[in-house]
C-alpha positions, 0 to 999 in steps of 0.5 A: 499499499502506498504511503500516506501523507497528511497536508494541512497548511495555512502558508501555501508556499512550496505546497504544490511542488512538495505534493507533486514530488511526493505523488510522482516521485515517491508514490504517496497518497495525499489527504488534506482539508479545506483550502489545502485540498482546494489548492491541490485539486486545482494543481490536478493532484489526487487528494482525499479530503479529510472528511471523506477519509474519516467518514466524519464531516467538518462541523462547527464551521470547520473548528473540528475536522482533523480531531478524529481517531483515523487521523491521530491513530495513523500519526501516533501508532508505534510500528514496532508495537503489535497491539498498535498495529492490531488497533489500526487494522481493527478500525481500518486506519492507515499509517501516516508517514508524513505530517505537513502542518503550519498554523492559523496566522494568529500573530499576523491577525493580532497585528492588524489595526482594530482587531477585536478579541473575538476575531483574534480568538477565531484564529487560534488553531487547535487541530494543527498544534495537535497534529504537530505535537502528535507527529513530533512525539512519534518521530521514531516512526514518521516525519513532521514538517511545519515550515516550507524551508523543510520541504526540499531537505525532506525530499533530498532525505528521501532521495538519498536514503532509499525513500526513508528519512534518517532518524536524526532528520526526523528528530530535528524536525520533531524539535522544530515542531514543538518549538513552533507550537511553543512559540505559537502558544506563547504569542497567544498567551502574551496577547491574552495577558495584554487583554486581561486586567490581571497581571500574569505571574508567568513571563516567557521569551522565545525567538528564532535565530537570525544568524550565528554571530562570529562571537560575543563581546569577546572572541572567547564567547559564543553568540547568536542573534534571535528575532522574536515573533514570526514577522521580522521587525526591528533590527531583524527587519532592517535592510543592510545596504552594505558593509561587513556582517553585523557583530554582537557589539554592533547590534548592542550599540545600534539598539542603544543608538536607536533608543537615543535618536528616538527621542528626537522626532522633528528637527534633524538629529544625529547621535554618535555612540561608543560602547552604548554611551553617546559621545556626541549628540546634536540637533540642527536645521540640516542633517549635515550640520547636525552631524558636524556638530555631533562629531566636533563634540568628541571626535576622538571617541567618535572614531570607530563609533556608531551613528544614528540619524533621524532623517534619511541620509542625503549626499552632503551628510554622506560625504561627511560620514565618509571622512571618519572611520565608523562602524555602523550608520543607521537612518530611516532612509538613504537617497541614491546620491548618498548611496553612491557616495557611501559605497567608497567605504565598502566595509562601513555597515549602513542600515536602513530602519524606517521606524527608529522609534518603535522599540521593545515594551520591556527589557530583559536581563539575565541573573543567576537562576532567572531573569529580570523584566521591566517595562521600557523607560519610554516615559514621555517628557513634558516640561510642563511637569517640571518644577523650577526651584531657584529664584532665577527662572528659565527663559523659553530657549533655556527650557528647550536646551534643558530639555535637550540635555535631559533627553541625552542624559537619559541614555548615558550610563549611570552615574550620568552627567551631560553638559550641552549648549546650542542643542549639542553635547559638549561633555558626557560623564558616564558610569562613575561610581559617584556623581561628582566624578561624572560631573568633573569628567563632563565639565573637563571634556566641555572645557571653556565651552561649558561657560554659559552651558547647561547641565543634566543629571540623571539622578538627584544631588545628594550634596551641593558639591556638583552644583558648586563644581558646575557653577565654577565651570560656568554652567548657567542652568541645571536639570535634575530629578530631585528627591534628595533629603538634601535638595534644599542644600543644592537649591540654596547653592544654585541661588547663592551662585545665580543658577537656574535649577529645574527639577523633573520629578523623574529619574533615568538610571541606566545600569 
């Protein structure tokens, strides 16, 4: 008797070609249901409808069609157990040698604007996961395929092994089947959690490998890149125009660059980063002038850095980008003239990410025995909620500069101090063990340009020493969260020294 293949797929890619090879090359009989059977019939391929094979009609509007002993008995039967084979014979059930199933597009459904809960629930597959799990469980005796990219390798297995896939191949396919159903259920659970008013006590993360990376942060560390979901988004969906393969450190730096440039959605803005910290950030009337200002802020640190731009790259900006050694450049677009100019730097990685603003809603950090999850630090900054606590009040243009400094400081590793002027970073003090040291680094880097400048701190001042250090360097206004028991000491010092001080009421620690 011919071998039997069960085909029931939502994604019809490669279906007809697979079925033709199964029938014409290897003599399989085909059973199928719904839209899959229709496609096979239109391709003039012999196919038995599931309802004809089981003797039971599809019911409940198609919700129940493959949930039947003739289907699952044929999948789950162990060919080396006499009782299983006797049960099949007694119930006129054929062995199924191949299960080809992929699932209703639940993730694509919930991504549509305005989708209702009822519409989403209707796209939760039941029969598909049941068949995948059954086939994967019984991989010692049959093969299960859940992705069109497995079709050709399966056919090659048949050709190379006298029509019988190797046990190793079947086991790998089973693993993919379980990973597929696990990921599918996770998406459903996450969606239903978002619809619920009761927080979930369980949090899971899974991904599909995009590529193996050469190494991690250091050459002795293994690393790989994974995307979440079935549809590539974020960096997995970015388009690389040119340059070498992305590394682990590139991707970490690029995400940090994306986060900071997402703060600036209107005027042309450029951020240059090194080791996830901004070394130059600027906003100006044109993209090229913003880049020139950002580069001049710390041209030494910019060497080998990451550049993020919030407007498409034009020819003038491209020309400037080619004058310095850079690792990566990311922007929402790049015009044709700019592409031609940048090609001169063939090793420069240039990425196009149209939506630089969209980022993860949570951040995850591994710790021994588990991991930590927090919502993203994406609070919208409203200067209307800030409190001016000094006798000297900021003018409108001063408040705009303080807002710029605050946005940059948010993305500097704690303890963080940023000095700015003319919507350009002048000095950055990052990751020091005390705030005074960060202030000294930022002010020293700014040098004489600090006079008349602005200073932002990601956390409050526990003492007035940073205020006095800032005033001595010529700073005119300070923005900080406030909240210290000694806030009055800092406010008193600011009044005494003629500074403006604004409290945001929000801190931005970044560890």
